[in-house]
N, C-alpha and C positions, 0 to 999 in steps of 0.2 A: 504494500500500500504506500509506504513512504517513497519508494522509487517513483511510483506514478504521480504522487503529489509533487515531488521535486521536478518531474518532467513537465507537469502542468505549469508550475511556477516559472520554469525556464522558457515556457512558450512552445514546447515541443508536444503539441497535441497528438500527433500521430503516434509517437512513442508512448505517450501516456495512455492512449486508447488501447494499444497493444498490451501494455502492462496491466491495465484494469481487466481486459479480456482474459489474460492469464490468471489473475486473481480469481475471477469468476469461474474459470474452468476448474480451479482447485477448490473453490468454496462458493457454490452457486447461490447460497443464501446470504452472501456478504452485502449488507445494506450499503455500506460506504462505497464498495466497488461499483454497485449499480448506480448509486447517486453520482459519483464522480464521472462515470461514463456518461450519464445523462447531462452533466454540466458541459462536458466536452462536445457532445452532440448539439446541445442548445447553442453553444458559442459558435459552432460552425454551421448553423442554420439547418441542421437536420432534426427538425422538430418532431417528426414521427418517431425517430429513433430515441430522441431524448424522452419523449412521453413513455415509450416502452421501458426505458431504463428507470424512470421515476416510478412507474407502476410496479416494476420488479422490486425496487427498494421498499415500496409501501406494502407489497405482499409479504415481505419479511418483517418489516417494522411499520405497522399502520400509522403510528404517530410520529414518524420521522419528519420533523418540521421543515428542514431544508427541501426535502422532496415534495412535500405538500405545497410549499411556497413556489418553487420553480414550476411545478405542474400548473398551478393557478396562473402564473404568468403566461404559460403556453396557451391556456384556455381563453385568455382575455379576448382574443379576436374571433374565436369560433363559438364559444359558449360562455358568455359573460356571467349568466346566473350560476353556472357550475363553478366558475372562478371565484365568485363571491362566496359561495358555500365553502370552498377550500380556504379562502382568506379568513373567514369566520373561524374555521377550525384552527388555523395557525394562531390567530389572536387568542383563542381560548387556551391553546396549549402553551403559548409563550406571549404573555401580555406585555413584554418588554421589546418586542420586535417592531421597531418604528416603521420600517419599510412595509410591513404587512398592514399596519394601521393606515398608512398613506395610500397604498394601492386599493385597499378595501374602501376607503373614503372616496377616492376618485371614481371607483366603479359605481358606488351607490349614488353619487351625485349624477353620474351619466345616466343611471337608471331612474332618475327622478326622486330619489330619496335623499334630498339635500340636507335635512336636519341631522339625520344620523351620519351622513357622509361628512358634513362639516365638523361634527364632534370627533369623528375618527381622525380627520386631518389635524385637528387641534391636538389630539393626544399624540399623534405621530410626531408633531413638531415639539411637543413638550418632552417626549422621549429623546428626540435628536434634533435640536435646533438647526443643525447644518442642513436639514432637509427643506429648509424654507424656499430654496430655489428650484426644487424639484417640480417639473411640469407633469400634468396628467398624461398618462399613456394614451395612445391612439387605439381605438377599439374597432378599427376597420382594416 
């Protein structure tokens, strides 16, 4: 695992992809192996593969917050209500995750639930004031 993480940090996604595939060949239920492979796929625009990796991580560890969060990001443009449900789960599991509050707030405002959305944005900013300049994602 550490080799794969080091490869990711160095920007060698191809090598990291191979390393995590090897990890999963040895340990098919390795949550972090699936998650990190999903991150690589998401970073390289391979959304279907990323989704499959996050789903595999969640099959092993259903409350793996990073996989839930990244899966929600992937769903924003195809199924925003499902993304909202995942963001709600993330916030319930980790109420200190500012980015989840922000993305949930933006999504709810987009869906016409401005009061709750604004409250979530305010909480996200309280948790991490550096997020003040973050713009709402595009949902198309």
